[in-house]
KOLMAR-183865 format. One record per residue (C-alpha): x, y, z; residue in three letters. Coordinates in steps of 0.001 Angstrom, whole numbers, plus 500000, padded with zeros to 6 digits. Layout:
BEGIN
X / Y / Z / Ala $
...
//
This chain:
BEGIN
262949 / 098145 / 732348 / Unk $
261236 / 094873 / 732227 / Unk $
264402 / 093163 / 733644 / Unk $
264747 / 095573 / 736403 / Unk $
260940 / 095051 / 737526 / Unk $
261097 / 091454 / 737196 / Unk $
264759 / 091486 / 739775 / Unk $
263077 / 094298 / 741943 / Unk $
259931 / 092119 / 742218 / Unk $
262803 / 088985 / 742883 / Unk $
264433 / 090855 / 745932 / Unk $
261117 / 091914 / 747249 / Unk $
259817 / 087632 / 747230 / Unk $
263052 / 087152 / 749125 / Unk $
263150 / 090014 / 751502 / Unk $
259843 / 088480 / 752453 / Unk $
260838 / 085188 / 752804 / Unk $
263825 / 086247 / 755029 / Unk $
261451 / 088762 / 756871 / Unk $
259235 / 085755 / 757892 / Unk $
262083 / 083210 / 758476 / Unk $
263190 / 085477 / 760416 / Unk $
259959 / 085917 / 762423 / Unk $
259087 / 081969 / 762929 / Unk $
262521 / 081529 / 764390 / Unk $
262234 / 085049 / 766902 / Unk $
258941 / 083611 / 767858 / Unk $
260523 / 079732 / 768320 / Unk $
263672 / 080572 / 770152 / Unk $
261960 / 083350 / 772785 / Unk $
259026 / 080371 / 773175 / Unk $
260957 / 077829 / 773563 / Unk $
264371 / 079072 / 776229 / Unk $
261485 / 080817 / 778084 / Unk $
259725 / 077923 / 778567 / Unk $
262818 / 076587 / 779259 / Unk $
263799 / 079020 / 781688 / Unk $
261075 / 078189 / 784037 / Unk $
260954 / 074288 / 783797 / Unk $
264366 / 074321 / 784717 / Unk $
266076 / 076381 / 786852 / Unk $
265187 / 076845 / 790847 / Unk $
265913 / 079689 / 792870 / Unk $
268866 / 079168 / 795507 / Unk $
269029 / 080313 / 798688 / Unk $
272119 / 078905 / 800298 / Unk $
275240 / 076553 / 799196 / Unk $
277862 / 075405 / 801202 / Unk $
279304 / 071695 / 801371 / Unk $
277010 / 070369 / 803745 / Unk $
273501 / 071706 / 802231 / Unk $
271416 / 073192 / 799694 / Unk $
268480 / 075314 / 799838 / Unk $
266207 / 076211 / 797428 / Unk $
263355 / 078029 / 796888 / Unk $
260750 / 075595 / 795524 / Unk $
258448 / 076663 / 792755 / Unk $
254456 / 075460 / 793754 / Unk $
252644 / 073153 / 791605 / Unk $
255680 / 070386 / 791429 / Unk $
256497 / 067647 / 792899 / Unk $
259957 / 067054 / 794768 / Unk $
260815 / 063724 / 793160 / Unk $
259084 / 060473 / 791945 / Unk $
259037 / 057252 / 791310 / Unk $
256444 / 057647 / 788254 / Unk $
258926 / 057883 / 784814 / Unk $
256558 / 060148 / 782798 / Unk $
257479 / 062974 / 785557 / Unk $
259378 / 064985 / 783893 / Unk $
259507 / 068277 / 785929 / Unk $
260289 / 067914 / 789852 / Unk $
262761 / 069743 / 791989 / Unk $
265229 / 066191 / 791696 / Unk $
265435 / 066394 / 787738 / Unk $
265803 / 070126 / 787648 / Unk $
269296 / 070410 / 790467 / Unk $
270243 / 067551 / 788788 / Unk $
270212 / 069210 / 786095 / Unk $
271984 / 072122 / 787476 / Unk $
274430 / 070636 / 789660 / Unk $
275373 / 067737 / 787838 / Unk $
278062 / 067645 / 790380 / Unk $
276227 / 067099 / 792921 / Unk $
274486 / 064317 / 792095 / Unk $
274968 / 060825 / 794242 / Unk $
274806 / 057627 / 792205 / Unk $
274065 / 055410 / 795315 / Unk $
270861 / 057254 / 796337 / Unk $
267160 / 056608 / 794431 / Unk $
265764 / 059594 / 794001 / Unk $
270221 / 061396 / 794044 / Unk $
269703 / 064435 / 797002 / Unk $
269432 / 063947 / 800440 / Unk $
265812 / 065134 / 801099 / Unk $
265662 / 066303 / 804564 / Unk $
262082 / 067086 / 804467 / Unk $
259242 / 067808 / 801940 / Unk $
256773 / 070280 / 800772 / Unk $
253562 / 069397 / 799399 / Unk $
253075 / 069648 / 796010 / Unk $
250714 / 072933 / 795750 / Unk $
253321 / 074627 / 798179 / Unk $
256271 / 077224 / 797878 / Unk $
259029 / 078042 / 799335 / Unk $
262403 / 077543 / 801214 / Unk $
263387 / 073306 / 800988 / Unk $
266442 / 071687 / 802180 / Unk $
268862 / 069184 / 800959 / Unk $
271231 / 067852 / 802682 / Unk $
274837 / 066706 / 800415 / Unk $
276224 / 064236 / 802229 / Unk $
275907 / 061403 / 804620 / Unk $
276843 / 063229 / 807639 / Unk $
274948 / 066874 / 806929 / Unk $
271812 / 064681 / 806371 / Unk $
271546 / 062241 / 809351 / Unk $
272126 / 065810 / 811379 / Unk $
269712 / 067724 / 809853 / Unk $
267423 / 064708 / 810345 / Unk $
267799 / 064361 / 813828 / Unk $
266660 / 068420 / 813683 / Unk $
263830 / 067043 / 812982 / Unk $
263782 / 063918 / 814810 / Unk $
264260 / 066203 / 817915 / Unk $
261294 / 068814 / 816740 / Unk $
264128 / 071727 / 817066 / Unk $
263752 / 072768 / 813619 / Unk $
261284 / 075978 / 813343 / Unk $
259605 / 076480 / 810335 / Unk $
257287 / 079846 / 809266 / Unk $
254523 / 079908 / 806524 / Unk $
252724 / 082928 / 804850 / Unk $
249216 / 082135 / 803453 / Unk $
246487 / 084173 / 802174 / Unk $
243337 / 082703 / 803844 / Unk $
239680 / 083821 / 802753 / Unk $
237776 / 085898 / 804979 / Unk $
238791 / 088868 / 807445 / Unk $
240381 / 086983 / 810657 / Unk $
238854 / 088555 / 813722 / Unk $
241350 / 087855 / 816035 / Unk $
245584 / 088917 / 816030 / Unk $
246372 / 086097 / 816367 / Unk $
245051 / 081990 / 817820 / Unk $
246265 / 078169 / 817935 / Unk $
244818 / 075671 / 816254 / Unk $
245049 / 072529 / 818657 / Unk $
243214 / 069726 / 817153 / Unk $
243916 / 066069 / 815790 / Unk $
244635 / 065049 / 812226 / Unk $
244275 / 061628 / 810913 / Unk $
243212 / 060675 / 807331 / Unk $
239952 / 060910 / 805461 / Unk $
238568 / 057233 / 804968 / Unk $
236860 / 058163 / 801828 / Unk $
239925 / 059576 / 800264 / Unk $
242459 / 056579 / 801343 / Unk $
242811 / 055484 / 797552 / Unk $
242449 / 058452 / 796097 / Unk $
244867 / 062005 / 796885 / Unk $
245149 / 061411 / 800373 / Unk $
243079 / 064170 / 802186 / Unk $
243677 / 064475 / 805635 / Unk $
240655 / 065669 / 808015 / Unk $
240317 / 066689 / 812091 / Unk $
239710 / 064508 / 814972 / Unk $
235882 / 065785 / 814957 / Unk $
235457 / 065058 / 811053 / Unk $
232842 / 061530 / 810884 / Unk $
235188 / 060146 / 808503 / Unk $
238513 / 060662 / 810451 / Unk $
240803 / 056938 / 811376 / Unk $
244067 / 057440 / 812818 / Unk $
243811 / 060914 / 813916 / Unk $
247661 / 062432 / 815874 / Unk $
248194 / 065067 / 817932 / Unk $
248344 / 068266 / 815736 / Unk $
249394 / 072173 / 816923 / Unk $
249437 / 075290 / 814826 / Unk $
250056 / 078830 / 815784 / Unk $
248673 / 081608 / 813613 / Unk $
249202 / 085907 / 813597 / Unk $
247475 / 087942 / 811169 / Unk $
249465 / 089705 / 809312 / Unk $
247519 / 091965 / 806364 / Unk $
243895 / 092387 / 805595 / Unk $
242336 / 092795 / 802286 / Unk $
240783 / 092370 / 799269 / Unk $
241025 / 089833 / 796323 / Unk $
238536 / 090692 / 793434 / Unk $
236679 / 092256 / 796622 / Unk $
236160 / 089110 / 798510 / Unk $
238140 / 089449 / 802159 / Unk $
241574 / 087528 / 802362 / Unk $
243510 / 087636 / 805380 / Unk $
247475 / 087725 / 805252 / Unk $
248431 / 085422 / 808037 / Unk $
251975 / 083547 / 809402 / Unk $
251832 / 079997 / 810360 / Unk $
253649 / 078385 / 812295 / Unk $
253302 / 074359 / 812303 / Unk $
254490 / 073000 / 815716 / Unk $
253816 / 069252 / 814423 / Unk $
254243 / 068015 / 810805 / Unk $
251409 / 066367 / 810232 / Unk $
250612 / 066032 / 806117 / Unk $
248088 / 068686 / 805082 / Unk $
248453 / 070317 / 808422 / Unk $
248399 / 074060 / 807670 / Unk $
245805 / 073414 / 805094 / Unk $
243202 / 071274 / 807951 / Unk $
244035 / 073810 / 810393 / Unk $
243118 / 077190 / 808264 / Unk $
240007 / 074688 / 806331 / Unk $
238897 / 073897 / 810015 / Unk $
238972 / 077729 / 811791 / Unk $
236617 / 079191 / 808268 / Unk $
239470 / 080627 / 806735 / Unk $
240544 / 078231 / 803466 / Unk $
243929 / 079253 / 801637 / Unk $
242994 / 080975 / 798876 / Unk $
243740 / 078565 / 795693 / Unk $
243313 / 075357 / 798214 / Unk $
241257 / 073279 / 795407 / Unk $
241545 / 069967 / 797752 / Unk $
239736 / 071870 / 801024 / Unk $
237900 / 073702 / 799590 / Unk $
235056 / 071177 / 798513 / Unk $
236983 / 071408 / 794684 / Unk $
234909 / 074809 / 794199 / Unk $
238214 / 077333 / 794215 / Unk $
239412 / 077529 / 790777 / Unk $
240218 / 081077 / 789892 / Unk $
243727 / 081961 / 791758 / Unk $
246534 / 080628 / 790021 / Unk $
247696 / 078633 / 792644 / Unk $
247614 / 077313 / 796282 / Unk $
248664 / 081052 / 798326 / Unk $
250907 / 078987 / 800757 / Unk $
254885 / 079428 / 801053 / Unk $
257272 / 077847 / 803598 / Unk $
258538 / 081573 / 804315 / Unk $
261772 / 080989 / 806642 / Unk $
263719 / 077561 / 808314 / Unk $
265942 / 077512 / 810704 / Unk $
267988 / 073967 / 811183 / Unk $
269966 / 074219 / 814788 / Unk $
272287 / 071159 / 813392 / Unk $
275810 / 070110 / 814614 / Unk $
276993 / 070326 / 811115 / Unk $
275847 / 073688 / 810167 / Unk $
273130 / 075964 / 811253 / Unk $
271037 / 077029 / 808797 / Unk $
268532 / 080327 / 808537 / Unk $
267046 / 081009 / 805026 / Unk $
264166 / 082775 / 803711 / Unk $
262458 / 083664 / 800530 / Unk $
261551 / 086935 / 799700 / Unk $
257601 / 087480 / 799885 / Unk $
255727 / 086031 / 796951 / Unk $
252421 / 087149 / 798129 / Unk $
253290 / 090930 / 797695 / Unk $
250435 / 093492 / 796408 / Unk $
253119 / 094598 / 793575 / Unk $
253056 / 090850 / 791963 / Unk $
249666 / 091628 / 789117 / Unk $
248864 / 087803 / 789135 / Unk $
248243 / 088163 / 793129 / Unk $
245360 / 090400 / 792552 / Unk $
246571 / 090758 / 796877 / Unk $
245370 / 094198 / 797464 / Unk $
246048 / 095011 / 801577 / Unk $
243784 / 097316 / 803321 / Unk $
244797 / 097163 / 807004 / Unk $
248277 / 096344 / 808150 / Unk $
248325 / 094443 / 811432 / Unk $
251706 / 094278 / 812215 / Unk $
254859 / 094072 / 810230 / Unk $
256552 / 090876 / 809413 / Unk $
259572 / 091387 / 811382 / Unk $
261500 / 089393 / 814172 / Unk $
259647 / 090129 / 816927 / Unk $
256549 / 088443 / 814969 / Unk $
258725 / 085600 / 814516 / Unk $
259365 / 085622 / 818378 / Unk $
255781 / 086230 / 818940 / Unk $
254432 / 082841 / 816799 / Unk $
257011 / 081340 / 818061 / Unk $
255890 / 082067 / 822207 / Unk $
252674 / 081305 / 820983 / Unk $
253296 / 077471 / 820071 / Unk $
255488 / 077268 / 823055 / Unk $
252378 / 077732 / 825103 / Unk $
250044 / 074820 / 823094 / Unk $
//
């Protein structure tokens, strides 16, 4: 009887150890595999022999000369598509345009020299159409507006994060013509604070243009730490997203868009729309383009 009792305790101890080991391994794999998926995957919106169009995550650099940077669009695309890497390019791919670190959305990579030249020509000739979604603080009274004020460098930040400013700022230098069209889509609330969802169309392409122009009209983009005077720290991200990109070019005409990342159905957005001003449909894209054409 003593032997049976001891044997039972032995089996019980083995079972407990096995259970603990299993739980440890399961937790480790779940944590690290999930982390790996989050850090090393980018949604592909379009792929051909000439172009790769991705949905860039927010808070991610496109590429970097700093070897300590371990997460970038370049590094993730290299891991996903090692066969597309061009060893003759320092950053391995033709990035024909850029998005800010904080901005998510449609971004185009050219896969050969000819398509890179074709896309770059479209940008230089200003025939590319870019549409952005944003959530901005406050309720905008107008249905639409044009923001036409030059943007330059804030001389106080030249050795820092290269903050930009509008021409009417006392510390602005080398201001260049900058034009943005804005269309109101929805009004609602985040944490009981009034917020407006807008469609933005930049006619020009200055650094931080949309963020600076929204701040200029008194409706700072939600979560924009830099242009809120470093006060808007609660939101999990800057609510600016490159929603649609149209590049008509001699190699392959492109028209690509993403899903709307600022839906009320996504809990972390905490976005509660109360009024739909207009639908985000083809007429909205047409109207904002016409609005910008009049600038």
